[in-house]
N, C-alpha and C positions, 0 to 999 in steps of 0.2 A: 159267626163273625170271626171265629178264630183264623180263618183263612187269610185275614188282613191284619195281623197283629205286628208284623215286622216291617221296619223302614228300610227299603232297599235303595242304597245310593250307587249301586253298580252302574258302570256305564258299558253297555254292550256296543261294540263298535263294528261298523261295516267298513271295510277297506276299499278305496277306490284309487286305482293306480294312475299316477300321472308322470310326466317326465321328470327326472331328477335334475340336480344342479342348482346353481344359484342364478341371480338375475343381475345383469350389469345395468347401473343406473347412474345418473349424475347426483351430486349433493351440493346443495347451496349452504355454504358456511354461515353460521348465524352470528356468532359473536367472536370478538378476539379473546386470545388467551389472557387470563388475568390471574396471577397467583394471589391466593388468600390464605389466612390463617383460620383454621377451624379445629376445636377440640384438642385431642392429643397429638394430632398430626402437626409436623413443622410447616409444611406449605401445602396448599391445594393448587391444582391447575385447572382452570375452567376451559373446556375444549369448544363446547358449544351450548346452546341454550338448555340442553338436557342433561349434560353430566360434567362431572369434575372428578378428578382422581388425586388422592393425597400421596405424599412421599411413603406412607405406611401401607399403601395398597388399598385403603379404604376408597370406596366409590359412592358419590352422592348423585342420585338421578332425580330430576325434577319430575313431578307429576303435574301436567299443565291443565288438565281439566277439573272442573268442580266434581268433588266426591259427594255423592248423594245416597250412598248404600249400594251403588252398583259395582263397586270394587274396582274402579279404574285407577284409583291412587295405587293400587297393587299391580294390576294387569298392564297398564301402560309402561311402567318401569321395568316389568319382566320382559317386554319386547326389547327394550334397550339393552338389557343385561344379557339376553340371549345372544344377540349380535356381538356385543362386546366380548362375550366368552368369559364372564366373570362368574365367580361362585356367588350365588344369590344371597348367601349369609353375609357377605362382606358389603352388601349394598344398604346404604341409607337412602331413604326416600323423604323429599321434602315437597310440600304443596307449592306450586309456583303461583305468583300473583299474576293478575291480568297483564299481559304484555303482547299486544297484537302485532308488534314488530317481529317478535321472536317465535310466537306461537300461532298456530292456525285453529280456527273453530274451538275457542275455549268455551264450550257450551255442554251442559249436561241435559241432553234432549234428543229425541228422534233416534235413540239407540245408536248414536254415531261416534261415540268417543273412541272406540278401537278401530272401528270401520274407516274412519277418516284419517287416523293417525298412524295406521299400519305402516305405510310405506316411509313416512318421514322418521318414525322411531327405529325402524330397522336400519335406516341410512345413518342416523346419528350414531348408533353403536357400532356398525360395521366400519365406518370412516375412522373412528378412533382406534378400533382394533388393528386396522391396517397401518395406521401411523405408528402404533406401538410395535408392530412387527418390523417396520422399517427402521425404527430407531434401534432395535435389537440387532438388526442385520448390519447396520452401520457400525455399532459397537463391536460386533465380532468380525466385520468385514467378510461377510458371507452374502450369497445371494439371498434375497427375501423369500424366494421360491422355496428355500430349504428351512424356513421358519414356520412354525405353527403355534397356536394359542390354546390354552386350556386353563380354566379356573384361575384367571387372573395372572397367568405366566405366559411368557413367550419361550418357546422351546426350540432348540436346534437339533438336526439330525445327528449331530455328534454327542448328544446328551446334555449340552450346556443349556441353562435356562435363566431367566431374568424375571423378577417380579414386575408387575405393572407400576408399581410405586417408584421402583429404581429407575424406570424409563420415562416417567410421566413428564418431566421438565423437558428432557431431550425431544421427546415426541412432539410436544407442543410447538417446537421451533421449526418443524418440517412442513414442506407444502402440503396443503390439503389435497388428497386424491380427488380427482374428477369422477371417477367410476369406482364402484365397489362391487364385490360379488356377495350375494346373501347366502346364508346357510340353506342348505336343502332341509326340508322338514324331518328327514330321516335322521339328521344330526342334532336335533333339538335336545337340549338337556333341562331347559327351564320352561319353555313353552310347552303346554300340554300337562305340566305336572300339578300337583296340589300345593298352593301357597297360601298360607293364612293371611288374612288382611294385616297390612302394615300397622293399622291402628288398633288391632284387636286388643292387645294387652292394655292400652289405655281405655278402650271402651269397657272391658270387663271389670277393670278396677276403679271405673268411675272418674278417671282423671281426663278423659278426651274433652277437648274444649269445643263447645258449639257457639253459635252466634248468641245465645242466651247468656253465656259466660263472659262476654266481652266486657272488659273494664278499661277504662283510661283515666289519666290524671284529670280531675276537674269535670267528670262526666256526670250527666244527669239521666235520669229514666223518664220515659214518657209513655202514657197510655192514651189511646185516642178514642173519643165519642164520635161514632159515625151515624148517618141517617138509619134508623132501624128498619125502613122498608126501601126496596129499590124502586125509584121513581120519586123520592122525596128530596126536598132541599131544606137547608137550615134556614129558619127565619130569625130567631133570636134565643138567648139562653141566659140564665142565672147562674153565675159561678161562684157566689159570695160564700156559700157554705163549703164549697170544694177548697177555695183558697184559705179558708181558716183552718183546715186540717193540718196536723203535724207533718212535716216532711215535704209539704207541697210548696214549691218555689215559684211557680208561674202557671197561668192558664192562657194559651194562645189559640186564636181561631185562624184557620186557613181553608179555603175553599168552603165546602160544607161540613167541615170537620173541626173538632175542638180537641186539643192536646192539653192534657194535664201533666205537668212537668214537676219532678221532685227528686228526692234523694234516694229513694228505694222503690222497688216494684210494689211492695205492700202499700206504701203511701199513695202512689199515683193510681193504682187499681182501686183502692178504697174510695179515694176523692172522686174518681171518675163516676162512680154511682150517685154522687151527690149533685152532679150537673142536672140542671132542669132546663131541657131544650124543647123548643117548639118547632114543628116542621110543617111544611105544606107540600101538596102534590105537584111535582113538576112534570110527571108522566103518569100514564095508567098504572095503577097498582093492581098487579095481576095475582090470580090464585091458580092453583094447581089444575082445577077443573077446566078453567077457562082457557088456559094455554094449551092443554092437551086436545080440546075441541078444536082450537084454532089450528093446531099442527095437523089434525086429522083431515081438516077441511082443506088445508093447503096441499097435503100429500095427495088428496083425491083429485086435485085439479090437474096434476101433470104440470109440465112447463113447455113453453114455446121453443127453447132451445134445449134439446137433450144434452146431458153430460157425456153420453156415449150413445151411439145408434149404429148398429150392425144390421144390415138387411132391412126387412119391413115387418116388425113385430106385430104390429095392429093388423095387418093383412093376415099374418100367420094365425093370429087368434080367430079371425073370421073363418078360417079353413080348418080350425082344430076339431078333433073329435071330442075333446073335453078341455075345460078351462079350469084350473085350480086358482083359488085366490085366498090370501091371508094377509092380516095386518099384525105387525110386530111394533112394540113400543117400549121405552125405556125412560125413567125418570131423571131429573137433575141429580148429580152427586157432588159432594164436596171432596176435596183432596184428602183432608183429615190426616195430615202427617202427624207423628208423634211430637215433633217440635213445631209449635205454631210459628207464624210469621214474626220476624224481628229483623232489625238491622241498626248498624251503628253509622253515625255520620258526624263529621266535624267540618263545618263550612267556615273557612278563614278568608281573609282578603287575598292571600296569595296562593290559595289552592283548596282542594277538598280532599279529605280522606273518607273513603267508604270501606266498610268491612263487615263481613257477615255471610249468611247463607243465601247464595244467589245462583240459580242455574244458568243465568245468562249475564256474567260480569261486564261484558263489552255493552250490552244494552243498558245496564245500570250506569255506566259511565256516559254513554250517549245521551241518554234521556236527563240525566243530571245536568250535563253541560247545556242541553237545550233549555232546561228549566231556569238555570242560573245565568244563561247567555254568557258562558265562558268557554274557552278552548278546552277540548278533551284532554289535552296534555297537562292541564293543571289539576287532574283528578286521578288519584290512585285508587285501585280496588284490590282488597285482599279478600280471599276466600276461606271461610270456615267449612269444616265438615258439617254436613247437613243431617238433621234428624228426619229425614224423608222430604217429599216434595211432590213426586208424581206428576210434575208439570205445573203445579201451583207457582213454584219459584222461577218459572220462565218469565213471569210478569214481574214488574218492578214497581208497582204501586206503594208496596210497603218500604221500598228503598227510598222512593221520592218523599214519602212521609217523613222520614228521618232527616232528609235534606231540608225540608221546609221548616221542621221544628228547629233543627240546629240553627239555620239562618235566622229564625225568628228570635232565639233566646241568646244568640251569638255565644254558643258553647257547644262542646260535644255532647251528643245524646244517643242513648240506645232505646229505640222504640220497641216496646214489647207488646205483642198481641196476646190475649187471653185464649183459652180454648174456644170460648163462646164467640169471641171476635174472629177467630180462624173459620169457625163453622159457618157464621152468618155474613162474613165480610165479602163474600163474592168470588167470582171467577170459578165457576163450577163447570163440571162436564155437562153439556147441554142435553135437554131432553130430546128424544127422537120419536118419529112415527115413520114406519115403512109399509107401504102397500105393495104386495107382490101379486103378479099374475103368471101363470105357467101354462103354456098350451101344449097339449098332448096330441100327437098325430101318429097313427099307426103303431101305437105302443111305444113311442119315443118322445123325449122331451124336444119340442120343435121351436118354442119361443119362450122368452123371459121378459118381463117388464117390471121395472122397480119404479114406484113413484114415491119420493121421499120428502121429508121436511124435518128441520131441526132448528133450534134457536141460536141466532147470531153465529152461525157457523161458516158462512160464505160457501162452503161445499160440504155437506154433512154426509157424503157417500164415499164409497171406494169403488168407483164405476168400472175399474179395470180388474177387479177381483175375480177369482174363480167363482162360478163356472163361465165368466167371460172368455171368449176365445173358442169355446167348445160348441157354440150354437151359431147358426146362421142368422137368427133373428134375436136381437138383444137390444134392449133399450133402458136407459136410466135417466129419469127426470128428477130435478131437485128444486125445491123452493125454500128459501130462508125466512124465518119468522123473526122480525126485529122486536127486541124486548129491552126493557130497563134492566133486567137482570143480567148480570155480566157473566160471561162464559169464556171458556178457553181450553186449551189443551189438558187432557186428563189421560193418564198412562195408556199408551196406544191410541191416540186420538182418533175418533170415529171408527177405527178398527174394533175397538172394545165393544161397539154395538153391532157393526156391520158383520162381524164374523158370527155373532150369535144368531142374527136374523137370517144372513144368507145361508148359513150352513143348516140351520133348522129347516129353511124352506126347501133346501136340497134334500133333506131327509124326508119331508113331506112328499115331494115328488118320487123319491125312490119307492116309499111305501105304496104310493098310488100306482106305480108301475109294477109292483110285485117284486122289486129288485132289492138284493142285499145292499145296504147303505155304503158299505166299504167298496163292493164291486162296482157300484154305479158311479162313485167318484172316480174310481180308476178307469172306467169306461169313458167318462167325460174329459178326463185328462189325456187319454189316448186321442180323442177327437181333436182336442186343443193343439195336438202336435201336427196334425195333418191337415187342418182346415185352412185353406188359403185365405189370407186376409185377417185371420183371426188374431189381431195383435194383443199379446200379453206381456207383462213384465215379469212373469215368473217362468221358470224352467219347468215344464210338465214332468219330466223324468225325476228331478229331484222333489218335487211335490209329491209324486206317486211314491218316492222312496220312503218319505217319513210316514205315509199312510200304511204302507206295507209293514214297516218296522214296528210302528205302534200296534197293529192288528197281531203280529207275530207274538210280540212280547205280552200282550194283554190277553192272548188266548181267544181272540175274537171267534165267535161261532162255536166255541167249546162250552161244555157243561160248567155251571157256576154254582155256587151255594144256593140253597133254596131262597127264592125271593129276590135274588140279585140280578139285575139286568144291566146291559151295556148300551152306551151311546158313543158316537164318534163326532169329533169336531176337528177340522183341520184349516189352517189359514197361512197365508203368506204376507209377512209385513216386515218392513225394515230389512229387506233382503234376505230374511230368514224363513225357513219352511218349519212348521210345527204341526204335529198331529197328536191328538190326545183321545183316549178313550177312558170313560168314566164307568165304575161299577157302582150302581145305585139301587137301593131298596126303599120301599115306602113304610113309614113307621108313624102310626097316629096321624095319618093323612098328610105327612110331611116328608119330603125327600130326605134320605140319609146317604151321604156320599162315603163310600168305604175306601175307594182306591182310584188314583188317576195314573194312568200309564202314558208317559209323554215321549215323543220321539222328535228330535230336534236336529236340523241341517243348518248349522251357522258357520260352515266353513272350519277353519282351524280354531280349535279351542285354546284360548291362552292360559287360563287358570282353571283347572278342572273343577276345584271346589267352589271357586267363585261363580262359575257358569252354572253349576248345579244349584247354587244358592239363588241366582238370579232367576231361573226357570221356577223352583219351588216357591219363591216369593211371589212371582207373577201369578201363579196358579192359585195360591191362597187368597191373593188380592182379587183375582177375577171371581172366585168361589163366593168370597165374603160378600162382595157387592151384587153378584147375581142372586144370592140366596136372601140377603137380609136388608140391603141398605136402600135408602130412599129419601130424598130431600124434598119436602113439600112446601108450598108457599099459601099464605092467606093475606090477601090485601098487600102484596109485595114483601111480606116479612117471612123469612124462613121459619118453620115450625119446629125444627130440630136444632137445638143449640149445643149439644154435648153428647157423649156416648151413651148417656143414660136413655136417650131418645133415639139416637141414631145407631142402629144395630150393625155390628160387625161380627165376623166369625170368631168363636172362642176356640180355646186350645182344644178342647174335648170334642169339637166339631170337625177338626182338620183330619182329612183322610191320609192314608199311606199314599206317598207319591214315589213313582219310579220315573227316572230321567235317563233316557238313552240317546247319546250323541252319535249321529253319523260321522264317521271318520273319513276325511278327505283332505286334499291339499289346496281346496279353495281359499281365497283371501277371507279373513274373518268379517262376519257381518253382525247385524244388531242382535243384542240379547236381553236388554233391560226390559223390553216391552212385548216381544213377541209371543212369549209364553202365555200371556193372559187372555187374548181374545177367544182362541178356540175352546177353552175349558167351559165357557158358558154354554156353548152349543152342545158339547159333549154331555154335560149334565141334562140340559133340556131334553136331548134326544133319548138319553137313557130313561127319563121319566116318562116319556111317551111309550118306550118299550115295555116299561113296568106297568103302566096304567091305561094305555090307549088315549090318554089326555095330552093334547098338544099345549105346551107352555109357550105363550107368545108375548108375556108381559113380565118384566122384572120389577120387584124381586119375587123369586119363585115361591117363597113361603107365604104370599098372600093368598095362594090358591090352595083350597082345601081338596086334597087328593084321596080323602077317604071314599071307600066304595059306596056308590049311589045305587047299585043293583047287584044282583047276584052274578051277572056276567063280569062286571068290572072286579068284584070280590075274587072270582076264579082267576082273572088276569094276574092280580096282585100275588096270589098264592103261587 
């Protein structure tokens, strides 16, 4: 095992040449200049929604998107600072509140924060930079073409220079340029470097404020009693014992929920346990065995209207020399962030204040307005840093709980969920069943047919994923299973299962054809480039590039330590290409993961260390849930309530992770989610290489991989 004792964070880069120079674009000015006072500076000048400059040269840059651990509070201001040409050490970062007039897409989801803000943020910085240059040129009475900027200074060819702070007020009075020229990537000084999180010092010292820490004058706490089973409604309850407990100020009912209100979290959580509630079934109370059987039956049916249909797959199967079939499935999963759900609300006659951890502040405002029947402009939304979310905080149910309780008690309130509330309170990754068929003709893959089903998903497939486009005959059918169990987006929605099952079945086909799994994928990608009508959303060359890079860095096909085998998984999601190779051995009948080598093409990397952290975190998250995690139900009730029963990866089980970014000048793409999906397939395929056993169900540790006969024993050796 000594071959894998070091942690390699190096980034091996592949250079792709593109045309140099900047981009000429227009800029829509967002706000008027408003001098303000802040800190040691005498005056601040606000240029636009993103930045302001003080007379002492200090720069404040607003981070518009929710910070959920994806480092956008650092990476988004880095983009502005790069074009502004300011020393990063001179930058202060502030979290912006919700403001849909000033900012676009203030969402933490879909790995879209950098991707959708890239142009706007560059424009914000470049525009102010050009105004500062113009102000200096007028001061010196020289052509602006003779002026340059560097580290917060405007410089003239004569050697004269002025700091941004000295020019801030004058620059703000100038006309806003309609066009700006962006820096060429070769000139970047901030983008692509390593920058620590702007909140890091507060986090490690314990002073970082999260939603749980919110306090306001006259605020109460609330803990909510919810129906214990999905499909139940509240009939009646006895709150007399709870009301008599110290610190409890009120008990209120709304919908099928009961809120215990008081002066401390201890008081309300303790009193909640004393509520005696009676429930009746409003819908079918489902158990795990039942819904998995229902999903299996739905998937087997196919559908009248395919999600995608190229050629005639059914006819190709009739003409095939051989047909392979396999079924893959995965369970429900909770999001289980370290910080359970919570939110602050203060409902008053003249407006509402919302404050807390939300991935979708605009949705929180919109749904609050609808609930209270008031205009949205009467509601303010402030965002705290979040202790995880992974898609759970895209929903607003916990926000609306706080709104309803505040309205009922006519006071500000912070609604706090316990870990057990969080694990059992709903909005899960849906369960899936995928049935695959592959038709083999003349030693080649000739047809592919996926019949899928999942719970409350609308579309639980990614029908345009690889190897779509590489085959003449391709069909994907889907059926949705309606359930009282609430589901929603879970990190890399649908991709998190589709990549595992698609890439595992590709591996099955490769082995059936006697082809190397890496070479087989490259062969299919080459076909996707040349087949007429094979519409795909990915670039086959970039896709192949990460596969080749991962194989090179992992030493694919080369000798490994005794008992260690490799598997590959590759996937395209959120406009990003990721390939991963897992080194796995079998110990006591269970897989042990030694190393994951990951190649990523996400365009321009903004923050090198933040990007690595995103990929590493995604891999650990994917491995944890692939190996150990499962949420099961009995009569509508979740059976796992906390981490003592819901297994996640532990520190000693984490593998060595190597991350390699492809270097190019493509616009940045998503990074918070794409690293998760392919790792599950990589480990599953490595398990097959080690044992000859194909793992088609998560979590993997449910399967006993100990040798059943001498042949398998020899394989593991």
